[in-house]
N, C-alpha and C positions, 0 to 999 in steps of 0.2 A: 504494499499499499504506499503510494507515494503522491505528493502534491505534483501531478504531472503536468504542470504549467511551464514547459520549457520550450523556448523557441528554437527552431532549426535555422541554420545560417548556410548560404551557398555563395561561393566566389566563382565568377565566371570570367574566363578569358576570350576576348572577341577580336578577331583580326578584321580590322576596318580598312586597310589600305595597302595591300601588297601589290605593288606595281612591277611590271616586268623588268627584270634585271636589277631589282633594288633589294637584294639580300635573300635571307633564309626564311623569313616569316615566323621566325621563332621569337616569342616574347622575351624581352630584355636583351636580344641580340640585334633584331631588325628594328630600326627607329620608325618603320611604317606601321608597326604593330602596336596598337593602344590596348592596355589592359584596363578593363572596367569591373570594378568590384560591385557586385549587386548583392546586398544583404536582404535576403527574403525571410521574414519571420512569420511563421505560421503557427497558429494556436494548434494544439492537439485537437484530433477529431473528437467531437462531443461524445460522451459516454452517458448512456441512459442509466444512471445510478440512483434514481429517484430523488436526487437532490434538486432543489429550484431555489433561485435567488428570492428574497423578500421583496414585497410591493409596498412602496411608501404609503399608498392609500389605506393599507391595513393597519398602519400604525397609528393608535389612538393616544394622542397625548393632550394635555391642557397646561395652561399657564398657571404657575403658583408663585406669587411674588415672594413668598417667604423662603422658597428653596434657592438660595444664593450660594454659589461657590465661595468658600472662604479664602480663595486666593484672588485678590484684585489683579486685573490686567492692565499694567501701565496707567493706573488711575481709574480704571472702570470696574464696576461690579459686573460679574457675569451671571446670568440666569439661564441655565439650559433645560429647565423643566419642561418646555415645549419642544425643545430641539431633538432631532433624531439623527444619529451618527451612524454612517455606513462604514462597514468593515469589509476589507477585500484583501485578497493575497494576489498581488500583481504577478505577471508572467515573469519567470527567470530567464535572463538572456545569458546562456552558457558561454558566449564568446568573450564577454567582459564582466561576468558575475560568476565565474567558476568557483570562487571562494564560497559561495552559498551552497555548493554541493558537497563541500568537505564535511566528513563525519569527525566530530570531537569526542573525546572520552567523558568530558564533564561539562556542566553549564558554565563553570567559571572560564574554562577554555573557549567556549563559544562566545561569551561576553567579551573576553580579551580580544578575540577577532573582530567584534563588531564595534570596538572603541572608536569614537569620533563619527559614527554613523547613527546616532540617535537610538541606541538600543532600548528596548521596552521589556521589562520583566514579563515573561509569558506565563500562561498557566502551567505549562510543564516545568519551567525553571521554579516557579513558586513551589509547586508540588514536589520539586527536588528537595527542598528543605524539609517538607513533611515526610518524604520517604525516608530520609536519613534519621529523623526522629522516630518514626514509626518502627524501623528496624531496631534502633536502639532500645526503644521501650519493649518491644516484644521479646527481644533477646534477654533483656534484663528480668522481665517477669517470668518468662519460660525458665530461665536458669535459676531464679529465686526459688520457684516452685519445685523444680527438679532436685535442688540440693537442700532447700529449706532455709528458713531465717530463724535463727534462735529465739525461742519463746514467742515467736510470732506466726510462724507458717511452717506447717508440718510438710516435709518434703515428700514427693510422689515416691521416691525411693523407699523411704520409711513406711509409707502406706503399703507398699508391695511386700516389704519385709514382715509387717504385722499380719498380712494375709497368709504369708508363706508359714508363719508360726501357727496360725489358726488351723490351716488345713492339715499341718504335719507333714513329716518327711515321706511317708508312704502314700500321700495322695496323688492321683493322677495329674493335679494341677501343679504339683510341686516343681517337676522339671520345667514346666512353662514359665512359672514365676522366677525360677532360678536363672533361666536363660535370659530373661529380660533384665534382671539386676546385673548379671555378668556383662551383657552388652553395654550397660549403663556404667560400667567401670568398677563394679563391686563384684569381684570373683565370688560366686556363691556356689558351692558344691552341691550335689544332689545325689540322692541314693540310686536314682536312675539316671547315671551320667550319659549314657548313650542317647536317651531321649532328649535330655537337656541340649547336648551338642548337636543333635538332629535339628531342633528347633533353631539354634544359632546358625547352622549352616544353611538351612532353608531361607532364613531371613537374609543372611548376607549373599546368597545367590540371586537375589532379586533386587538389582541395582535401582530399579525404579522406586522402591520402598526403602532400600538401606543407604543409598549414596546421599551424603549431606549436601544440600545446595543452599541458596540464600546466604544469610549471615551465619549459618551454622558451620561455616568453614573457618570462622575467625579465630577459634581457639579449641583446645582439646575438651574443656568442659562443655562447650556447646555441641561439638561432635557427639559426645556421650549422651547428651541430652536429646539430640536427634534419634540416635540409635535406640535409646531406652523408650522414648514416646511412640515412635514409628512402629517398634516392634509390638507395643501393646495397642496400637491402632488396627492390627491386623484382624480380619474377621474370624469368628469363632462359630462353629455350629452350635446353636442353643442346646442340642441333644448331646454334644460331645461330652466325654468324661471330664475334661478341664472346666468347661462352662457349668456343667452340673455341680461339681465340687465346689466351685468359687460362689455360686449362687446359694448353696447350702450354708457355706461358712458366712455369708453375709446375712442370711436369714437368722443365724444363730447368735448374731452379735450387733445389736442395734447401734451401738457407738461406733463400731468399725463401718457399719453400712452407711451411717450418716456421714462420716468423714469421706468414704469413697464417693458417694453422690455428690458431695460438695466439690471435690477434686475433678471428678468427670464433667460435671455441669459448668464448671468455671469456664471451660473453653467454649461452651455453647454461647457464652456472652462475649468473651474476649474476640472471638473469631465470628461464629455463626452457629445456629441451632445444629444439634447433632443429628447425623443421618444413619445412625445405627442404634439399635437398642443397647443400653448399658446393662452390666450384670445386675445392678440393683432394680432395673425395670423387671427383670424375671422373678424376682423374689415373690412367692405366692402363686406363680403361674404354673399350670401343668405342662411342663416341658415336653411331655410325651405327645402333645396335642399340636401339630403343625398349624392347624386352622386357629388355635387359640393364640399362638405366637403371632400369626399374621393379623388377627384381630387387634392384638396390642399394638403392633406396628402402625396400623392404620388410625387407631385411636390416638396415637402420638404425632400423627402426621409424617411418619417416617417411611420412605418409599424405596429403601434399600434393605434387602434381607441381611439376616445374621445379627451377630452380636459382637461387641468389641469391648475389651477392658477400658480403654480411653477411646470412645468413638470419634471418628474424624467429623469435620463439619461441612455442611451443604453450602451451596451457592447457587444463585440463579442461573449461571451459566452451566454449571455441572448438571442441574436438573434438567435444563433444555437439552443439552447434548446427549444425556442418557435417554430421553424420549426420541430424539431424532435419529440417533445412530446406535440402536441397540445391538447391531450386527457388525459394527465397525465403521469407520468414516469411508464413504465412497471417494474413489479417485477424483481429484479435481474439486472436492468439497472445501469450503474455507469456513472454519468455525467462527472466526471473527465477524464475518460477513453474515453468517447465520444469526449470531447473537444481535448484531446491529439491527438487521431486519426484524427481528422478533421484538426488539425494544421499540423501534419506530413504529411497528404496526400495533403496538399494544398487547401482543401475545405475552411478553414478559414485561412485568411492571416492577421497576426497581424501588418503589416506595417501600420503605421498612416495614416489616410485618410486626405484629405485637411481640413476638419471640426473637426478632431479629438480633444479631450481634453487631459488633464494631464493623465488621467486614461489610454487611449489608449498608450500614450508615455511610461508610466510605464510598462505596460504589454509587449510592444514591446521588452523592455530591457531583457526580460525572453525568447525570441524566440530562441535563440541559445541553450537553455538548452534542447530543443526538436529538433532542426534542427542545430546541431553543424557545419555541412558542410556549412552553409551561413555565419558563423562567420569569421571575418577577420583573425582569429588566427587558422583556422582549419588545414592548412598545417603543423602547428608547433606542434600539439598535436595528439596522437594517443591514441584513447579512447577505453577501453575494454568495453565488453557489460555490466559488473557489474557497471562500472563508468557512462555509459549512463543511467542505471537505477537509480543510485544515482541522476543524474542531473534531470530525469523525476520527482523525488520525491521532489526535490528542487523547480521545477516549480510548482508543486501542492501546496506546502506550501507557496510559496512567492506570487502566484496570490490570494491565500485565504487572505492573510495579506493585499494585496493592496485593494481587495474588502472591506474588514473590515474598512479600512480608510475611503472609500466612501460609507459606508453602508447606510447612510442617504439619499444620492442623487441617488445612483445607483438603477435602477428598479431591481430587486432583483440584464694631466700635461706635458715640453720639458727638462727632467732632464739630468744630466750627465750620461755618460755610466757606467753601474755597472756590477757587476758579475752576472751570470744567477741565477735565484731563484732555490732552491732545487726542485727536481722532485716531483711532486705530487703522492701519493700513491693511492688516490681515487678522483674521480669526480662524483658529483651527482647534480641533480637539486636543486637550491636554491630559493625555492618559499617562498614569504613573504605573499602572499594571494593565495586562490584558483584561479587557472588560467582561468578567464572567462572575458578577456578584452571587449568583445562585450557587455556583461551585464553591466560593469562599465561605458564604454562610453555612452551607451544608456540611462543609469540612469542619468548620468550627463547632457545630452541633454534634458532629460525630466524636469530636474530642470531648465535649461536654457529656455525652453519653458515656464514653470511656471513663472519664473522671469519676462520674457518679458510681459507676459500676465497680471500679477498683477501689474507691473510697470506701463504698458500702461493703465490699466483700473482704477486702485487706486491711482497711483502715488507714487513714492518713498517716499515722505514726510509722506503720509498716512501709508505706510508699516513701516516707522521708529517710528510710534506711537503704532503699535501693537506689542505685545509680544507673541511667541508661548506659548502653554500651555502644562502642564503635570498634572497628577492627583494631584501632591503636590502643584502646582500653577504655576505662570507665569515664563518664562525663563527670564534670566538677559539680554541677547541680543535681539535686536529688530528683527522682521522678515526680514527686509531688509538685515541685517548683517548675520543672521543665514542662509538664503536662499542662499546667495552668498557663505558662507562658505561651505554649503552642496554641492552645485555644484562644487566647486573647488576641494573639497576632493574626489568625484568620478572621476573627471579628473585625479587627482593625483594618485588614486588606477588603474586607466586604464594604466598610464604611467609606473607605478611600475610593473603591471602585464605583460605588454608588454616586459619590460626589463627582467623580471623573465624567459620568455620563449624564448627570442631572437627575438622577433617580432617587426618589425618598426612600430611606431604608425602612423595611418591614419587619423589624425586629418584634418578637413578642414581649409583652409587658413583663418587665423584670427579668428578661433573659440575660441581659448584660449588666453588670453592677455599675460600671463607669465606662460609658461609651467613649468618652474623650481620652481616658487613659489607653483604651484598646487603639484607637485611631493614632495617638502619639507613639505608641509602641511600634506599630506596623510602619509609620512614616520613618521613625528613627532607624528601624531595621533595613528598610528600603535604601536609606541614605548610605548605608554601610554594605550594600549587597555585594559588591566586588570582594570584600574581605570575608565573606561568610563561608567558614571551612566546610560546611556540610555541602555546599555547591560545588566544592572541588573534588568530591569523592566520584569514583568511576560509576556511572549510571547504567552500564550495559548489563542486563540480566536476562536469564531465560528461565521459563517455568513450564513444566508439563501441563498440558490441559486435557489430553486424551491418551490413554494407554491401551494398546492392543496386544495382549500377551500372546494371542494365537499366531498373528502375523510378525510378531516381534518388532512393532513399530510404535512409534510415540509421536504425537503432535505437540509441538512446542510453540509458545508465544514467546517472542525475543524482542528486545529493544537493543539495537545494533550500535547506537551512539547517538550524538547530538549534533544537529546542523542548524544552520541559520536559514531563516526564510523572511521574506518581506511581508510586513503588515501595513496596510494604508488605512487611515481612518479620515472621514470627511463629514461634515455637517449636510444632511440631505434635507432636514428641516432646521431652519435657523434658530440660534439661541437669541436672547435679548440682553441688552447692556443698559446700564445707567451708571452715572458718576459715583465713584465709591465716597466721595466727600460732597457734603451739601445736599441739596434737593435735586430731584429730577425724575423723569418717568422712564419706565421700561420701554425701550424701543428695540425692534428687530433689526438685526445686522443685515446691511445690504448685501445682496447675493455676491456682487463682485469682490467683496472682502473676504469671502469663505475660501479657505485654502485646505488642502489635505495635509495630514500629518503622517510622515512616513517613518517607519520604524524597522528595526531588525529584531526578530524574536527567536529564541532558542527553542528547537522542537526536537522531539525524539524520532528516530527512524525505527519503524516497527515492521516485523515480519512474522508470518506464520509458516513454520517449516515441519514437513514430516521427516523423521530421522529413523533409519533402520537399525535402531537399537533400543533396549529398555534402560540404558544407562544415560541419564541427562547430563548435559554439561553443567558443571558447577560455575561459580563466576570466574574462577581464575582461568578455567579451560575456555570458557567462551571469550573472555577478554584477550587471551593470548591469541585466539583464532582470529578475532576481530583486528588486532594489531597486525597480524600477518598478512591478512587479505584486503584490508582497507575499504573497499567498496561494498555497498550492499548487495550487488549481484554476485561478487565473488565470495562474500561471507556466507550468503544463503547457500550456494553452490557447495561450500566447504562443510557446512552444517549438514547438508543432504547426504554426505558420506557416512555420517555417524562416527566419525573419528575425531577426537579431540586431542 
């Protein structure tokens, strides 16, 4: 998927006067030969992708004299309440804009390449900050629960050890539990060592399950956390000896059962609702009745059979693909295209459900990239077809990065009167961020949801003892402070974006304690954007979305790098002005004064690739391959070999 707005250029040599006896007729040698360069730039052939540009007559805006931009413009107050801004992605001219096709490993590198050309923070770039925080938070929470926090949080390992003690060494569940503990770094003997080792070998022989990806390659404890949790995410037959023994043990110990339920359900909120039955769900159920188990699954809204110790989480895309491709992905099918079409048609609704977790809230923030008409700002922005295509690509890249974070858990002033200011010669949109207010506010709300969940579950004092992780080590700020700052930053970006386009914020009453503080925090952060360390992190990731163990193939969603593209914003319905000092009436800006604002924005290059292996590339392998092959076409071709 690429913003296919690239012109083609042709140079033609024409012989215009070869006279008898006057030379060879070779350009550059014969003075009678004139070389004429004709640059023929043609737009790509139109593609029927269902995208159409907006029409100005469909935009309903009204003038609100109170909605004034806080930034005077050379002595004039600006009121954009009635204005409409058009957003377009101009065609790329490869003969003199080849630098816009270069793939960079990070947003910081892309920004550096855009210096002096009016760079604008894109949705992708701003989400890049969120991605680094999200990875660090999830890594810290997963590791804290895996290892435990003294006197505050019982580790998952300790929970499994308690169950092992409960069932006893001769239980059929003992080798299974011992295998998981051993994979997690605690060598645990078993009376039936052969069965324990068989569990371990079976797990390690499935790279789609066992190979750490995402941030789980940062250090050894995270690798062990991945192995431990992924092992216990495997399906068990509800009637198997292991499941039967574990259900009986939980039924016999109410305290153990309560602790287990709390641990299993935690990820139903941190990521998304669980899509397998847990062992606790089977307590009191006649396990010999297959229909009884199926009825239980249906009553809980679970559409996948089996039971798991730590069940994985569902997602809208997983549910869709399971329905569309129960027999495997047909040749030529594009999963991202299927998801986009399903969302745009209403077949898939991204609105968080009552039991949705953080992941659903994160993905909901992306909805208006595909359905701009449902965004609160839709009357203020006139989007061209190329810009809608740009936002479709942003959706593909950002949902890929969200999935990669959850890869382990997801189933795949009154002044004195003054002289009037000098007349303005030009007025153009003054964007500080790419205008996607709905994305910013929904992302802020997803962090508010996460903060409420973690505070209510773990307690604020526990969060203050945990620090977010990066590959280089712990963050200085604790998770409680960092999460609050991230939430407020995106509320501030929302308020800034609303002001940029003259849109009245639509926050719920009491939703934000101090709007001005959020605005200022975001403004200060944007001012130092070039120094933001998280934006210097390598952004290239791959995440499996569909696994076919029969064909031994896997579909990957991949972000291949960051490149620059042009963004152009212009008023197509005029704003109004009045003097910032003294009295005056709001007056529409004359049309001849309206000029476009041109920016460069950093965007992700996305690809969907089928690979002939069940072993997905981790971050290091993918990035090494990208560095080696450079271009999208060559990287995709290399990925298709399945060799990292």
